[in-house]
Every structure is written in structure tokens, then in C-alpha cells.
N, C-alpha and C positions, 0 to 999 in steps of 0.2 A: 617567759609568761607575762603577757600585758596585764595589767592592773583588773580588768575584768573576766579573765581566765581565757583570752584569746591568744593564740598561738601567733609569734612574730612570723612575718612573711620574709622573703629574701631579700637579702642586704642591698642598698641602692645601687652599688657598684657591681652589682650580677647582670644589670640589664633590666629592661621592660618587665614588669609581671604578667600582662595580658597582651595581647595581640588583638586586631580588629581585620581578620581575615577578608572581609569584604574592601576592605581599604588597600589589601595587598601589603600589611603589616607583619605579616608571618614570616620570618626569613627562614623558618624548618619546612613552611609549605614546599611540595613537591608536586603539587595537584595545579596543571594548566587552568588557571580562573577561566578564562575566556570560554573553553568549552565547556564549564561546569554553570555557566549565567544560565538563571530561570528566564522563561520569557512569561511564564504563568505564575500567578499566585494565588490562593484561596483565602477568602477572610468569610470567618461565621458571622452571620448576622442572624436577629432574632425576627426580623421581618424587612420587609421593601416597602419604603412610602412610595404609593402611587398616585398619580393625579391622571385622569382618563377624561378625555373631552368630550364631550355627548352633543349631537345633533338637538337642539330643541325640539324639532319636530318628532323625535324618536323616541322621547321621554314618555312614558305610558301615563295616561291620563286619570285612570279610573282605578288606580292602586290604594288611594286611601279616599275617605270621605272627607268633604270640605265642612263637614260639620261633625261634632261628637270626636270620640277618641280617635285616634289617627295610628295608635300602636306601633310597630315595628315591621314594617315591610320588608319586602326582598326583591332585589332584583338579582337576575342571573347574567352574569357577563359571559359571552361567548366570543373567543379570539377566532377571527374569521382564519382559515388554511389550517386550523388545529383542532385537537380535540381538548383543548383547554377551556374548563370552566370555571368561575369565580363566583362565589355566592356575596352579595353584599346587603349587608342589613343595616338598618340605619332607622334615624328617629323619623317618624311621621311626620311631626309638627314642622321639621326641617324641611322635608318632602313637599308638605303643603304650602310653604312659603316659597319655594321655587317656584311649584305650579302657579302662585299668584303673579310673581312676578313676569315669568313668561307671558301670561295672559294679559298683563298690565303694559308691556312694553313690546309683545309680540316677538315669535319666536324666529324672526330674520334679527331682531335687534339686541338678542341675549347670547353670551359663550357660558355653556352650561358645562362644568366639571365635576366629577364625583372623585372623591379622595378617599385614602384611606392607608391602613397598612396590612399589605399582603402576608397573609402568614398561611401555613400548613392547616388544614382542617382535621377535626378528628375524622377517623375512618376513610381518610385519604382524601384527595382533590385540594382546593385552595379556598379561602374566605377574607373578605375584605374585613378588616378587623378596625372598629371606631369609622365607620362610614358616613358620609357626608358632603352635601352639594354646595358648592358656590357657583352663585349666579351673578357675571357681570353684565351690567348693561352698558352695550357699546355707544360710545359717544360719536355722533357725527362729525366727520373731519370738517374745520371751518375751509371755506375757500380762500385761495391766495390772495393777497389784496390785489386789486388790478386785473381778476380775472373774472370780475364780474361782467364785462365786456363794456362798448361803449355806451353812455350814457344820452 
């Protein structure tokens, strides 16, 4: 016995204590390793971080009042070609700021992205937890030098 009550393992001259079968180190293994290789694995996650690009023209305008309490509006995202419906509840102030940016720069000059954590909803379906909008103003590309034409 070792000082802490542990039992001593095999002596060092008896060979390795453990094997890594994935590396082919187990000499007692009679299984054909190539025939048992997996091509798919499952990893459990609590949610999926998603970013959904939206056309600025498709963003509903009257969902929150431009003055007063904004509340927590909800948008339902329907995936085309399927029955998948995702509810996204978000901060009304964030939505209001997005609308102002679209109005200020024009729908053609902004990129709108709805982001959040996709999780199963109580009672079935899915919801976008912590949903929020990101609006990026598109910067016009500068013309290459000498492309302006003859002067």
C-alpha cells in the first residue's frame, strides 16, 4: 500500500498500464480498427449562436413606437421551404436604434443582422434567446487611382 491508502499498480517491467486503442496501441485488440471507425459524432450543446442576415426593406417598421416605452417586441422567423418557426424577443430600444440607422442611411446602404442563441422553447418549437440587431453601414468603395478617366 502507498502512503495515502492507494494500491500500487503493476511493476514497471510488466509492460504498459493502459493503451490508446484509437492510436492502435492495444496489442490484445482483435478488432479491425478500420472497420469500426465512426464517420459521425454527436456533441451536446445548450444552444446554437445564430446570425440571420435580413434585408433592411423587410424589417417591420411599426413594431415599436418611436417615442415612449419600447417594450419587448417579438419577430417570428419562418424558414422558407420548411415548417420551422423561431420566435425572437428583443429589446425595443435596440430595435428603435436599428430603425433610425436604416432611415438615416437608407435601406440600400445598411446590412442588418439579427443575432441570438437558438434554444428549444417551452411547449415545443424554438426561440432566439438574447436576440438583438446589429446594423452596419456600408462604406462606398473608393475608386482605384487613375480610374477617373481622362482629365
